[in-house]
C-alpha positions in Angstrom: 0.0 0.0 0.0 1.1 3.6 -0.7 0.7 6.0 2.2 1.0 9.8 1.7 1.6 12.2 4.6 0.3 15.7 4.5 1.1 17.4 7.8 -0.8 20.6 7.2 -3.7 19.7 4.8 -6.0 22.5 3.6 -9.1 23.4 1.9 -8.1 25.4 -1.2 -10.8 28.0 -2.0 -10.0 29.1 -5.5 -11.7 32.3 -6.7 -11.6 33.2 -10.4 -12.1 36.8 -11.5 -11.1 39.0 -14.4 -9.2 41.5 -12.3 -8.3 42.0 -8.6 -8.6 45.5 -7.3 -7.1 45.9 -3.8 -9.0 48.1 -1.4 -12.4 47.7 -3.3 -15.2 45.2 -3.6 -14.3 42.3 -5.9 -16.6 39.6 -7.1 -15.6 36.2 -8.5 -16.8 34.7 -11.7 -16.7 31.2 -10.3 -15.3 29.3 -7.3 -13.7 25.9 -6.7 -13.3 24.2 -3.4 -10.7 21.4 -3.2 -8.6 19.5 -0.6 -5.1 20.8 -0.7 -1.6 19.6 0.3 1.2 17.9 -1.7 0.6 14.5 -0.2 -3.1 14.7 -0.9 -2.4 15.8 -4.5 -0.2 12.6 -4.9 -3.0 10.4 -3.6 -5.6 12.1 -5.8 -3.5 11.6 -9.0 -2.7 8.0 -8.0 -6.5 7.3 -7.7 -7.0 8.8 -11.2 -4.3 6.4 -12.4 -6.2 3.5 -10.8 -3.7 3.1 -7.9 -5.1 3.0 -4.3 -3.4 4.9 -1.4 -4.1 6.1 2.1 -3.8 9.7 3.2 -2.2 10.3 6.6 -1.9 13.5 8.5 -3.9 15.8 10.8 -7.5 17.1 10.5 -9.2 19.6 12.6 -12.9 20.7 12.9 -15.4 21.0 10.1 -12.7 21.8 7.6 -10.8 18.6 8.5 -14.1 16.6 8.1 -14.7 18.3 4.7 -11.2 17.1 3.5 -11.9 13.5 4.6 -15.4 13.5 3.1 -14.1 14.9 -0.2 -11.5 12.2 -0.4 -14.0 9.5 0.6 -16.2 10.6 -2.3 -13.2 10.2 -4.6 -12.7 6.7 -3.3 -9.5 7.6 -1.4 -8.9 6.2 2.1 -7.8 8.7 4.8 -6.6 8.4 8.4 -6.3 11.9 9.6 -5.5 12.2 13.3 -8.2 14.5 14.8 -6.7 17.7 16.4 -8.0 20.8 18.1 -8.6 23.8 15.9 -9.5 24.0 12.3 -7.6 22.6 9.3 -6.5 25.7 7.3 -8.3 27.3 4.4 -6.1 28.7 1.7 -7.4 31.3 -0.6 -6.1 31.4 -4.2 -7.2 34.2 -6.5 -6.9 33.6 -10.2 -7.2 37.0 -11.8 -4.9 39.2 -14.0 -2.2 37.8 -11.7 -2.3 34.9 -9.3 -2.5 35.7 -5.6 -2.4 33.2 -2.7 -3.2 33.7 1.0 -2.2 30.6 3.0 -3.3 30.2 6.6 -1.2 28.7 9.4 -3.4 25.8 10.4 -3.9 24.2 13.8 -1.4 23.8 16.5 -0.3 20.1 16.6 0.4 18.7 20.1 2.9 16.1 21.0 0.1 13.5 21.7 -1.1 14.1 18.1 2.4 13.5 16.7 2.6 10.2 18.7 -0.7 9.0 17.2 0.6 9.6 13.7 3.9 7.9 14.4 2.0 4.9 15.8 0.3 4.5 12.4 3.6 4.9 10.6 5.2 2.3 12.8 2.5 -0.2 11.6 3.7 0.0 7.9 5.2 -3.3 6.7 7.5 -4.6 4.0 6.5 -3.5 0.5 4.6 -0.4 1.6 5.5 3.0 0.2 5.5 6.2 2.3 5.4 9.6 0.6 6.6 12.7 2.6 5.6 15.8 0.7 5.4 19.5 1.5 6.2 21.8 4.4 6.0 21.2 8.2 3.7 23.5 10.3 5.4 25.8 12.8 4.0 23.8 15.7 5.8 20.6 14.6 9.5 20.1 15.1 11.5 20.7 11.9 13.1 17.3 12.4 9.8 15.4 12.2 10.6 14.0 8.7 13.7 12.5 10.1 11.7 11.1 13.0 9.4 9.4 10.5 12.3 8.0 8.5 13.8 6.6 11.7 10.4 5.0 12.5 10.3 3.0 9.3 14.0 2.2 9.2 14.6 -1.5 8.7 11.0 -2.2 7.7 11.7 -2.5 4.0 9.3 0.5 3.4 10.1 2.6 0.3 10.5 6.2 1.3 9.7 9.0 -1.1 10.5 12.6 -0.2 9.4 15.8 -2.0 10.3 18.7 0.2 12.5 21.8 0.5 16.2 21.5 1.4 16.1 21.8 5.2 13.5 19.0 5.4 15.1 16.8 2.7 18.7 16.8 3.7 18.2 15.1 7.2 16.5 12.1 5.5 19.1 11.5 2.8 21.0 9.1 5.0 18.0 6.8 5.2 18.3 5.8 1.5 15.0 7.2 0.2 13.6 5.3 -2.8 12.8 8.6 -4.6 13.4 12.3 -4.3 12.2 14.9 -6.9 13.8 18.3 -6.7 13.5 20.7 -9.6 16.7 22.3 -10.8 16.4 25.3 -8.5 15.9 23.1 -5.4 18.8 20.9 -6.5 20.9 24.0 -6.8 19.9 25.1 -3.3 21.1 21.8 -1.8 24.6 22.4 -3.2 24.6 26.2 -3.2 24.9 26.2 -7.0 23.1 27.5 -10.0 21.9 24.7 -12.3 21.0 25.7 -15.8 21.9 22.6 -18.0 21.1 18.9 -18.0 24.8 18.2 -17.6 24.9 20.3 -14.4 21.8 18.5 -13.1 23.4 15.2 -13.8 26.6 16.2 -12.0 24.8 17.2 -8.8 22.2 14.5 -9.0 25.0 11.9 -8.9 26.1 13.5 -5.6 22.7 12.6 -4.2 23.1 9.0 -5.4 26.4 8.9 -3.5 24.5 9.9 -0.4 22.4 6.8 -0.8 19.3 8.0 -2.7 18.0 5.3 -5.0 16.3 7.3 -7.6 16.5 11.1 -8.4 14.1 12.9 -10.7 15.2 16.5 -11.5 12.7 18.6 -13.4 14.2 21.1 -15.8 11.2 23.1 -17.1 11.4 23.3 -20.9 14.4 21.0 -20.9 12.3 18.2 -19.6 13.5 16.1 -16.7 16.3 13.7 -15.8 16.2 10.4 -13.9 19.3 9.1 -12.2 19.9 5.8 -10.4 22.6 3.2 -10.2 21.6 1.7 -13.5 22.1 4.9 -15.5 20.8 8.4 -16.5 17.7 9.1 -18.6 16.3 12.3 -20.0 12.6 12.8 -20.9 11.3 15.4 -23.3 8.3 17.8 -22.6 5.2 17.0 -24.7 3.5 19.8 -26.6 0.9 21.8 -24.7 0.0 25.1 -23.2 1.2 25.8 -19.7 -1.8 26.8 -17.6 -0.6 26.2 -14.0 2.4 24.6 -12.4 0.4 23.9 -9.2 0.4 20.2 -8.5 2.7 19.3 -11.5 5.5 18.0 -9.3 3.1 16.0 -7.1 1.6 14.5 -10.3 5.1 13.6 -11.4 5.7 11.7 -8.2 2.3 10.0 -8.5 3.0 9.0 -12.1 6.3 7.4 -11.2 4.9 5.4 -8.3 1.9 4.4 -10.4 4.3 2.9 -13.0 6.2 1.0 -10.3 2.9 -0.3 -8.9 1.9 -1.4 -12.4 5.1 -3.3 -12.7 6.6 -1.0 -15.3 10.4 -0.7 -15.8 12.0 2.4 -14.2 12.3 3.9 -17.7 8.6 3.4 -18.5 7.6 4.6 -15.0 9.7 7.8 -15.7 7.8 8.2 -18.9 4.5 8.0 -17.1 5.7 10.4 -14.4 6.4 13.0 -17.1 3.1 12.5 -18.8 1.3 13.0 -15.5 3.3 16.1 -14.6 2.8 17.7 -18.0 -0.9 16.8 -18.0 -1.4 18.7 -14.8 0.7 21.6 -16.0 -1.5 21.9 -19.1 -4.7 21.9 -16.9 -6.4 24.1 -14.3 -6.4 21.5 -11.5 -4.9 18.0 -11.4 -4.6 15.8 -14.5 -7.1 13.2 -15.5 -6.3 9.6 -16.6 -7.3 10.4 -20.2 -5.0 13.4 -20.3 -2.1 11.4 -19.1 -2.7 8.6 -21.6 -2.9 11.2 -24.5 0.5 12.6 -23.5 2.2 9.3 -22.7 3.5 8.5 -26.2 4.5 12.1 -26.7 7.0 11.8 -23.9 10.3 10.5 -25.3 12.8 9.0 -23.0 16.4 8.4 -23.9 19.3 7.0 -22.0 22.1 9.6 -21.9 24.6 7.7 -19.6 
């Protein structure tokens, strides 16, 4: 089973309008209300690719219940630890320019963390655990490392998609997959990465740290997959970029879906790029049909 952890899930309240005028009354043309959070996005895309997963994390109040109910209607299992306070509501305004207002979310207590860790400790051989996104201020910044320690020796595949200060402490636990973009990879090594060759150079340093698979997204240059078997580059299919929100999460979901289907690493990488591109070409997360339409357009070649 694949488990995704979202430590600070949200309701994303998306307002579309022609123009935002600060200091005056604005009216939206339409609204969309969705569960948000990187781990939740991974689970939602996995479901659209016919792969089951379970969402873990924390849920508070009526907003937490809404998130769980929304996932239930999509056929996605969730086990959110109930906490005091409300799960956050993030407001995203899609106008002449995009504006986001993100809330802090509830305070997570030590007892809440222990309940989540008890669930994580129950994972068994063959399971996959995805750690994605930021950590709320009320949770120790070392919590990803604590989770990695909890599953150490259990033969659980660990996937991490997070910023430098959260990612680096878990590299020594030999994660199965990490997925930085070229900017994030550069931040890890205090370097500027502009070319595929530079991405490969620094990506190999992560392999030396014990990471099993590294996917580096390179915008219009496609993406690169590195592991002990070699290095592959994938092209970007043709399409209009509409929103980058959720594209990285969709890439992770596509790769894991391929692995669950029994695909080779190369074909899983192809599916990952099709899913990421399909979301980038959409407002919202990709659909299965969109991914299938782009799959053959993604060309993967071995470069090392």
